[in-house]
C-alpha positions in Angstrom: 0.0 0.0 0.0 1.2 3.5 -0.8 1.9 5.4 2.4 -0.7 8.2 3.0 -3.0 7.1 0.3 -6.4 5.6 0.8 -8.5 4.1 -2.1 -12.0 2.9 -1.6 -14.5 1.1 -3.8 -17.6 3.2 -4.5 -19.3 1.0 -7.2 -20.8 -1.4 -7.7 -20.7 -2.3 -4.1 -19.2 0.3 -1.8 -16.5 -1.0 0.4 -16.5 -0.4 4.2 -12.9 0.8 4.3 -9.7 1.4 2.3 -8.5 -1.3 0.0 -5.2 -3.1 0.7 -2.7 -3.8 -2.0 -3.8 -7.5 -2.0 -7.4 -6.5 -2.4 -6.6 -4.2 -5.3 -4.6 -6.9 -7.0 -7.7 -9.2 -6.7 -10.0 -6.5 -7.9 -8.0 -5.8 -11.1 -6.7 -9.4 -11.4 -5.6 -11.3 -14.4 -8.0 -12.5 -17.1 -8.6 -16.2 -17.8 -7.3 -15.9 -21.4 -5.4 -13.5 -23.7 -6.2 -10.0 -22.7 -5.2 -6.5 -23.6 -5.6 -3.8 -20.9 -5.0 -0.1 -21.6 -4.1 2.2 -18.8 -4.3 6.0 -19.0 -4.7 9.1 -16.8 -6.7 12.2 -17.8 -7.8 15.4 -16.3 -11.5 15.9 -15.4 -11.9 17.9 -18.7 -10.3 15.1 -20.8 -6.7 16.2 -21.2 -4.1 13.5 -21.6 -1.1 15.7 -20.5 -0.3 18.7 -18.2 2.5 20.9 -19.4 3.2 18.3 -22.1 3.6 15.3 -19.9 1.2 12.7 -18.4 3.2 12.8 -15.1 1.6 16.1 -14.2 -1.8 14.4 -14.0 -0.6 11.4 -11.9 -0.8 11.6 -8.1 -0.1 8.9 -5.5 -3.3 6.9 -6.1 -2.7 6.7 -9.8 1.0 5.7 -9.3 -0.2 3.0 -6.9 -2.5 1.4 -9.4 0.0 2.1 -12.2 2.6 -0.1 -10.4 0.0 -2.7 -9.5 -1.1 -3.1 -13.2 2.6 -3.6 -14.2 2.8 -6.3 -11.6 -0.1 -8.2 -13.0 0.9 -8.1 -16.7 3.1 -10.4 -18.8 4.1 -7.8 -21.3 4.1 -4.0 -21.0 3.3 -2.4 -24.4 4.2 1.2 -25.2 4.5 3.3 -28.4 8.0 4.5 -29.3 6.9 8.2 -29.1 5.7 7.8 -25.6 8.8 5.9 -24.6 11.0 8.7 -25.9 8.8 11.7 -24.7 8.1 10.3 -21.2 11.7 9.2 -20.7 10.9 5.5 -19.9 13.4 3.8 -17.7 13.9 0.0 -17.3 10.7 -1.8 -16.2 11.5 -2.8 -12.7 9.3 -3.8 -9.7 9.7 -3.7 -5.9 10.7 -6.9 -4.1 7.2 -7.5 -2.7 5.7 -7.3 -6.2 8.4 -9.5 -7.7 7.7 -12.0 -4.9 4.0 -11.8 -5.8 4.9 -12.7 -9.4 7.0 -15.6 -8.3 4.3 -16.9 -6.1 1.8 -16.8 -9.0 4.2 -18.6 -11.4 5.1 -15.5 -13.4 8.4 -14.3 -14.6 10.0 -11.9 -12.0 9.6 -8.9 -14.4 7.2 -8.2 -17.3 8.7 -7.9 -20.7 8.8 -4.4 -22.3 7.2 -4.3 -25.8 7.9 -1.2 -27.8 5.7 -0.5 -30.9 7.7 1.4 -33.6 7.1 1.6 -37.3 10.2 3.6 -38.0 12.6 2.1 -35.4 13.6 5.7 -34.3 14.9 4.4 -31.0 17.9 5.0 -28.8 19.6 1.7 -27.7 21.3 3.7 -24.9 17.9 4.7 -23.3 17.6 3.1 -19.9 14.4 1.3 -21.0 16.7 -0.8 -23.2 20.2 -0.6 -21.8 19.2 -1.3 -18.2 16.3 -3.7 -18.9 16.2 -6.8 -16.6 14.4 -8.7 -19.4 15.4 -8.3 -23.1 12.7 -5.9 -24.6 10.8 -6.7 -27.8 10.1 -4.2 -30.6 7.1 -4.6 -32.9 8.0 -3.0 -36.2 7.5 -3.2 -40.1 9.5 -5.5 -42.3 11.2 -2.7 -44.1 12.3 -0.7 -41.1 16.0 -0.4 -40.6 17.3 -0.5 -37.0 19.8 2.0 -35.7 23.3 0.7 -34.7 23.2 -1.2 -31.5 19.5 -1.7 -31.2 19.5 -5.5 -32.0 22.1 -5.9 -29.3 19.7 -4.7 -26.6 16.3 -5.7 -28.0 14.7 -8.3 -30.2 12.8 -7.1 -33.3 9.5 -8.7 -34.3 8.5 -7.7 -37.8 4.8 -7.7 -38.5 3.5 -6.0 -41.6 5.2 -4.4 -44.6 4.0 -0.9 -45.4 2.0 -0.7 -42.2 2.6 -2.3 -38.8 0.1 -5.1 -38.3 -0.9 -4.8 -34.6 -3.1 -7.9 -34.7 -0.3 -10.0 -36.0 2.1 -8.5 -33.5 -0.1 -9.3 -30.5 -0.6 -12.8 -31.8 3.2 -13.3 -31.9 3.5 -11.9 -28.3 0.9 -14.4 -27.1 2.7 -17.2 -29.0 5.7 -16.3 -26.9 3.6 -16.6 -23.7 2.8 -12.9 -23.1 -0.9 -13.4 -22.7 -1.8 -10.6 -20.4 -0.7 -7.3 -22.0 -0.8 -3.9 -20.5 -0.6 -0.9 -22.9 0.4 2.5 -21.5 -0.1 4.4 -24.7 0.3 6.8 -26.3 -2.9 8.1 -27.8 -2.2 7.1 -31.4 -1.4 3.5 -30.3 -4.6 3.4 -28.3 -6.5 4.7 -31.3 -5.0 2.1 -33.6 -5.7 -0.7 -31.1 -9.3 0.4 -30.8 -9.7 0.6 -34.6 -8.4 -3.0 -34.8 -10.8 -4.1 -32.1 -8.0 -5.4 -29.9 -8.8 -3.5 -26.7 -10.3 -5.7 -24.0 -10.1 -3.3 -21.1 -9.5 0.4 -20.2 -8.3 1.5 -16.8 -8.8 5.2 -16.6 -7.7 7.4 -13.8 -9.5 10.8 -13.7 -7.4 13.5 -11.9 -9.5 16.1 -10.0 -8.4 19.1 -12.0 -9.1 21.1 -15.2 -6.2 21.3 -17.6 -7.9 23.8 -19.9 -7.8 24.0 -23.7 -4.8 22.6 -25.7 -3.8 19.1 -24.7 -5.2 16.2 -26.7 -7.4 13.3 -25.6 -6.2 9.8 -24.5 -7.0 8.5 -28.0 -6.0 9.8 -31.4 -5.7 8.8 -35.1 -8.3 7.7 -37.7 -11.9 7.5 -36.7 -13.3 4.1 -35.9 -16.7 2.6 -34.9 -17.8 3.0 -31.3 -17.4 0.0 -29.1 -19.2 -1.1 -26.0 -17.0 -1.3 -22.9 -19.1 -1.7 -19.7 -18.0 -0.2 -16.4 -16.7 -2.9 -14.0 -15.7 -0.9 -10.9 -15.2 2.6 -9.7 -12.7 3.5 -7.0 -12.2 6.8 -5.3 -9.0 8.1 -3.5 -9.0 10.4 -0.5 -7.6 13.2 -2.7 -10.6 13.0 -5.1 -9.0 10.9 -7.8 -11.3 8.5 -9.5 -10.1 5.1 -10.9 -12.5 3.5 -13.4 -12.2 0.1 -15.0 -14.1 -0.8 -18.1 -13.9 -4.2 -19.7 -15.6 -6.5 -22.1 -17.7 -9.4 -20.9 
């Protein structure tokens, strides 16, 4: 549990007190089969960033759930632009969360999966250079890697002119990465939605107005609306809401 932070369930059945880390892990859980969960934070007026970065919207409750979702996944999927802009470090977990994974028969760390059509990536970035598990990169057949990238990551080529996300996710699952967590960015979320690959959305709503300017959590070409029923609503003592939407 994050010190000084209390999170309570308010829907569908209000909880009598703050949730523990173990109770939150059970509440979010792991799906029975292949599953793609998307996690985002937004302001109350729908902004995906504050001063250009998502970190400005993320308080202690969001960071708590953020870390918990990483503990639960097999593979952590992120777009190359988000990896660069947000300055991703190596995907590491605390010892208690690594112990939880070992107890549940999981690898000690989830595998970082970077989605990049151009392979404009820096092999020296800590997300690659300091990774405890060799990262995977989903890319196009014709994309040329920069020097040193194949020394720190494995390339999975799926699609020629356009990266085929469905084929990429199928290959990840063939490798045993069944429970996938996507942390964005908006264009990747939009593309996954258009391909009907999103099974779940975990959305943190920060209690502030960002004002005009920032984009939404999704971007790209328009696609048909898709039903995604609300499964639970949590509230933190600072007014942050954590909403979980998932398919049947």
